[in-house]
C-alpha positions as CSV (number, residue, x, y, z in Angstrom):
1,M,-5.4,-16.7,4.8
2,S,-7.5,-19.7,3.8
3,G,-10.4,-19.8,1.4
4,T,-11.8,-21.0,-1.9
5,V,-11.9,-19.3,-5.2
6,E,-15.3,-18.6,-6.5
7,A,-16.3,-18.5,-10.2
8,D,-15.7,-14.7,-10.4
9,G,-12.2,-15.0,-9.1
10,T,-13.1,-13.7,-5.6
11,T,-11.4,-15.5,-2.8
12,A,-14.0,-16.6,-0.3
13,S,-12.4,-16.1,3.1
14,S,-13.1,-18.2,6.2
15,A,-15.1,-16.8,9.0
16,G,-12.0,-15.8,10.9
17,D,-10.8,-13.7,7.9
18,S,-14.2,-12.1,7.1
19,D,-12.8,-8.6,8.0
20,S,-10.4,-8.8,5.0
21,P,-11.3,-7.2,1.7
22,P,-12.1,-9.8,-0.9
23,K,-9.2,-10.7,-3.3
24,K,-9.8,-11.2,-7.0
25,A,-7.6,-12.8,-9.5
26,I,-5.4,-10.2,-11.2
27,T,-4.4,-10.4,-14.9
28,P,-0.9,-9.7,-16.2
29,A,-2.2,-6.5,-17.8
30,Q,-3.6,-5.3,-14.5
31,R,-0.2,-6.1,-12.8
32,W,1.6,-3.9,-15.3
33,I,-0.9,-1.1,-14.7
34,S,-0.4,-1.5,-10.9
35,L,3.4,-1.3,-11.5
36,A,3.0,1.9,-13.4
37,E,0.8,3.3,-10.6
38,F,3.3,2.3,-7.9
39,V,6.2,3.8,-9.8
40,I,4.3,7.0,-10.5
41,G,3.3,7.2,-6.8
42,A,6.9,6.6,-5.6
43,A,8.1,9.3,-8.0
44,I,5.5,11.7,-6.6
45,V,6.8,11.0,-3.1
46,I,10.4,11.6,-4.1
47,A,9.6,14.6,-6.3
48,Y,7.9,16.5,-3.4
49,N,9.9,15.5,-0.4
50,V,13.4,15.2,-1.8
51,Y,13.4,17.7,-4.7
52,N,10.4,19.9,-3.9
53,V,9.4,20.2,-7.5
54,I,5.7,19.5,-7.0
55,S,3.1,20.2,-4.4
56,N,2.6,18.0,-1.3
57,E,2.3,14.3,-2.2
58,V,-0.4,13.4,0.3
59,P,-3.4,15.0,-1.4
60,I,-2.2,13.7,-4.8
61,L,-1.9,10.1,-3.5
62,F,-5.2,10.5,-1.7
63,V,-7.0,11.4,-4.9
64,L,-5.2,8.8,-7.0
65,A,-6.2,6.1,-4.5
66,L,-9.8,7.0,-4.5
67,I,-10.1,7.2,-8.3
68,S,-8.0,4.1,-8.9
69,F,-9.8,1.8,-6.5
70,R,-13.2,3.1,-7.6
71,V,-12.4,2.5,-11.3
72,R,-10.3,-0.6,-11.1
73,D,-11.6,-2.4,-7.9
74,S,-15.2,-1.4,-7.8
75,G,-14.9,0.6,-4.6
76,W,-12.7,1.7,-1.7
77,G,-13.5,-1.4,0.4
78,A,-10.9,-3.2,-1.7
79,M,-8.2,-1.2,0.1
80,G,-9.8,-1.9,3.5
81,L,-11.8,1.3,3.8
82,R,-15.1,-0.3,4.8
83,W,-17.1,-0.8,8.0
84,P,-15.2,-3.3,10.3
85,I,-17.1,-6.3,11.7
86,S,-15.8,-5.3,15.1
87,W,-14.9,-1.7,16.1
88,N,-13.8,-2.9,19.5
89,K,-11.2,-5.2,17.9
90,T,-10.2,-2.5,15.4
91,V,-9.6,0.1,18.2
92,L,-7.6,-2.4,20.3
93,I,-5.3,-3.4,17.5
94,A,-4.9,0.3,16.7
95,L,-4.0,1.1,20.3
96,A,-1.5,-1.8,20.4
97,A,0.1,-0.6,17.1
98,A,0.4,3.0,18.4
99,A,1.9,1.8,21.7
100,L,4.4,-0.4,19.9
101,R,5.5,2.5,17.6
102,I,5.9,4.9,20.5
103,V,7.9,2.4,22.6
104,L,10.1,1.4,19.7
105,A,11.0,5.0,18.9
106,S,11.9,5.7,22.6
107,V,13.9,2.6,23.4
108,A,15.4,1.6,20.0
109,V,15.2,4.1,17.1
110,D,16.0,7.3,18.9
111,P,19.0,6.0,20.9
112,L,20.4,4.2,17.9
113,T,20.1,7.1,15.4
114,A,21.5,9.5,18.1
115,H,24.9,7.8,17.6
116,F,25.0,8.9,13.9
117,W,22.8,11.9,13.3
118,P,21.3,14.9,15.0
119,P,17.7,14.4,16.4
120,A,14.8,14.4,14.0
121,K,13.4,17.8,13.1
122,A,9.9,18.4,14.2
123,P,7.3,19.8,11.7
124,S,7.4,23.6,11.4
125,G,5.2,25.2,14.0
126,M,5.1,22.4,16.6
127,N,7.1,24.6,19.0
128,E,4.0,26.8,19.3
129,I,1.9,24.0,20.8
130,S,3.2,24.1,24.3
131,G,0.7,25.6,26.6
132,H,-1.5,26.9,23.8
133,I,-4.8,25.1,23.6
134,M,-6.1,26.6,20.3
135,V,-2.8,25.8,18.6
136,A,-2.9,22.2,19.9
137,L,-6.5,21.8,18.7
138,K,-5.6,23.0,15.2
139,W,-2.8,20.5,15.1
140,L,-5.2,17.7,16.3
141,A,-7.5,18.6,13.5
142,L,-4.6,18.4,11.0
143,V,-3.3,15.1,12.2
144,W,-6.7,13.4,12.2
145,T,-7.5,14.5,8.6
146,F,-4.3,15.2,6.6
147,A,-2.1,12.6,8.4
148,A,-4.4,9.9,9.7
149,F,-6.8,9.8,6.7
150,G,-4.6,11.2,4.0
151,E,-1.3,9.4,4.6
152,E,-3.0,6.1,5.4
153,I,-5.1,6.0,2.3
154,G,-2.1,7.2,0.2
155,Y,0.6,5.0,1.6
156,R,-1.0,1.9,3.2
157,G,-4.3,1.9,1.1
158,Y,-2.8,2.8,-2.3
159,L,0.9,2.3,-2.6
160,L,1.1,-0.9,-0.5
161,N,-1.8,-2.6,-2.4
162,R,-0.6,-1.5,-5.9
163,A,2.9,-2.9,-5.0
164,A,1.3,-6.2,-3.9
165,D,-0.6,-6.3,-7.2
166,V,2.7,-6.5,-9.1
167,G,3.4,-9.8,-7.3
168,A,-0.1,-11.1,-8.0
169,R,-1.2,-10.4,-4.5
170,S,0.6,-13.4,-3.0
171,K,1.4,-13.4,0.7
172,S,5.1,-12.7,0.0
173,A,4.1,-9.9,-2.4
174,Y,2.1,-8.2,0.3
175,W,5.0,-8.3,2.8
176,I,7.5,-7.0,0.2
177,A,4.9,-4.3,-0.4
178,V,5.0,-3.6,3.4
179,I,8.7,-2.9,3.2
180,L,8.5,-0.8,0.0
181,S,5.7,1.4,1.3
182,S,7.5,1.9,4.6
183,V,10.7,3.0,2.8
184,L,8.6,5.5,0.8
185,F,6.9,6.6,4.0
186,G,10.4,7.3,5.4
187,Y,11.2,9.5,2.4
188,G,7.8,11.1,2.9
189,H,9.4,12.7,6.0
190,Y,12.6,13.7,4.4
191,Y,12.4,17.1,6.0
192,K,13.1,15.5,9.4
193,G,16.6,14.5,8.4
194,P,18.2,11.0,8.5
195,A,17.1,10.2,12.0
196,G,13.6,11.3,11.3
197,M,13.4,9.3,8.1
198,I,14.4,6.2,9.8
199,D,12.0,6.8,12.6
200,S,9.1,7.5,10.1
201,G,10.1,4.4,8.2
202,M,9.9,2.3,11.3
203,A,6.5,3.9,12.0
204,G,5.4,3.0,8.5
205,L,6.6,-0.6,9.1
206,V,4.5,-0.9,12.3
207,L,1.4,0.6,10.6
208,A,1.7,-1.5,7.5
209,S,2.2,-4.7,9.6
210,A,-0.8,-3.8,11.7
211,Y,-2.7,-3.3,8.4
212,M,-1.8,-6.8,7.2
213,L,-2.2,-8.6,10.5
214,S,-5.7,-7.1,10.9
215,G,-6.8,-8.5,7.6
216,R,-6.0,-5.3,5.7
217,N,-8.4,-3.2,7.8
218,L,-7.4,0.4,6.9
219,W,-9.3,1.8,9.9
220,V,-6.7,0.1,12.1
221,T,-3.9,2.2,10.6
222,I,-6.0,5.4,10.4
223,L,-6.8,5.2,14.1
224,A,-3.3,4.1,15.1
225,H,-1.8,7.0,13.2
226,G,-4.2,9.4,14.8
227,F,-3.4,8.0,18.3
228,I,0.4,8.3,17.7
229,D,0.2,11.9,16.6
230,T,-2.3,12.8,19.3
231,F,0.1,11.4,21.9
232,G,2.9,13.6,20.5
233,I,0.8,16.7,20.5
234,V,-0.4,16.1,24.1
235,A,3.2,15.5,25.2
236,V,4.4,18.8,23.6
237,F,1.4,20.7,25.0
238,F,2.1,19.7,28.6
239,G,5.9,20.1,28.2
240,W,6.6,16.3,28.4
241,A,8.5,16.5,25.1
242,N,10.1,19.2,23.0
């Protein structure tokens, strides 16, 4: 990403990068605060999903993200939650990311993990979707709110960016943050078993990569996540998958 640094520390992006949230210089103190936020966020993920000692991590991370970016970064646009310059481009990237995730799961992750572990466990209640339109609609409402908005703001918007802050928001820091947030996303689906954790970690990697390659446009991952889960619900409803 090219650009010049203005007097206030904001990186002025070139026209091709104008969809990206502005970057500001980050102080050592701010990096320590971000490290603390990331460690706390990771602990919340593990505490709920592995040890089940707190309530679901998604609403907690969602609230922490909104408060943190409002207080520390002057708004949610810093995490990429702002009106895209091109919705057409945003939707196309989201569709491509969703398609890649679905294909990778089918041709690579599922066959590989099947050699070592039982199939991933589906969320409780998904077996009731097949042939039941009202149940399917309830699940669609859930995935477009709790999963698409909640998980994307919590994992890609919050944890990924705070991890990148620790490395002074360099290019390498962002891509290390992509890996770290994806590992946590895998643990966020601990209930699915080892195969499901790897599958979800791969999904997190695809979504986080799409987030970065789109100029940290969070709408790309929100839409992609929604498309992925919608495909799964439709497949179960019509009996194409179990």
